[in-house]
C-alpha angles and dihedrals in degrees: 000000000000116000119226119236112247115237127202115258109258095231092046091048089049093052090050091052091050092051090052091049091049092047092238097134116111120246088246091055092047091049090052090049093050092046098049100029094218137098094217093058091060090072097038130082114255110250136187088262091060089052091048092051093049094045093044094236137112122274090243089059089057090050092050091048095055094035097057091257128146116282131144120262091246093051092047092052092050092049093047091048091050092047091050092050093049097041091240122170122185115249111246092202092052090051090053091059089064091054098261126127119269093204089229122135117189121218115200110199122198096182129040103169101065124094089216091058089048089055092046090051093049093051093045093049091051093047092048091051092048088053088058092249134116128235126229108200116204116178121209113239134191088260096043122052128193093276093056091043089054092051090053090051091052089057087071096052093237123191093227142357125223118198109205116197128318135103114293119187125220088250091057092046089056091051092049092049090054093059121104089220113083112250123199132184125220120202096002135091103211116160115247099028126088123226145099134283143166110260095253095180091054089046091054091047094049092046093049094048091049093052091047092050089052089060101260117148106168102057121174128196113219116198147146118274095241111089103227121176095254091045093055093046095050091049091049091051092050091046090053091053093048093045091053089054094045093245129137124242115236117198142192128178136199132198089217118075093205148082089282091051091054092047093051094045092048091048090058091048094049091049092061119107089239104035122194122261093211137033122203105195126204090229141358096261089059089048093051089051089050090053089056091049091050090054090050089054091045091241119157117235119244097357096063099022133007118216123203125183136190130230099035094232116192092260090062090071095050110119091234089063110022089188118189109223149160111258113215095202096234094184091062091046093050093047092052093047093051089050089055092050091049089053094055092044087057090054103267118136114257117262121250097201134077123238109221122214118206113240122229124227110230111196118205136148102301097062121019 
């Protein structure tokens, strides 16, 4: 079947001519027109074929030039000059189809309303850029879990996938392990997937031991209702410290993983006949909410109740809060993760174990 040649619509062509006559075309548009010498190319995306035509070479020569293939110095200079004149950029996805790296790293985010996650994202984006790669951020939504997010990432032929936070089932872990694309976890310790994480169990243990040494005897763990991997490990570490001291573990949960959730959970704890004298909070936002609840009950911090957070977000150090917290040493985690990604990009098999980073206890006003 013979294809018909598309012709510009008369009215559209007329409007274009009027814009030229009135001088309303942008400098970029005019540059494209002068470079290509055709009206049709102004509206089309510049391709490798356009570069080949302008440089007077074959399309395969253009592909070799931008794919680290063998071309002469003279040919390379002509192709690069043509590409510069046309504003051409090689297509990363197209390069991936030939087996070369796209330089794309996908970040799958399970939480978007937590200052700690914001900080993690910022540090990962900076590290990925410094590694001369580009990040593809895909947030998890109520309608799209981590499995679906991963499938979307694979559509872009990424070099690696980083799963940040969230609850990942054993079934999903098995699916991720079966992928050809390397998958890493950040901040979790799920069996079967490589990655990095803060040692949450150790953090819970250190926090519990610190509160016990400071004379606290009724210590409550405040957390979100969803049982994430890090949540369970922090609780287990705290429970181990309390058990060794012969003390009970008090608990309070909240459906909201937020400042409001911490406020509501602390309010319920403070309303008990025998209220706790220390709160170990799953994260700093919970702890800040607990601080507000303590003020509402006219409790002195830390005299009446000590409050300890986890994550050491920037707000924790604000003088208005002075929140004691466990610092997860994000810089060390990010550096180790990027080293793992560099290894697989160099041809090494992806790791199946998690590197644990020791948390640091940061003592401020709320627990000392």
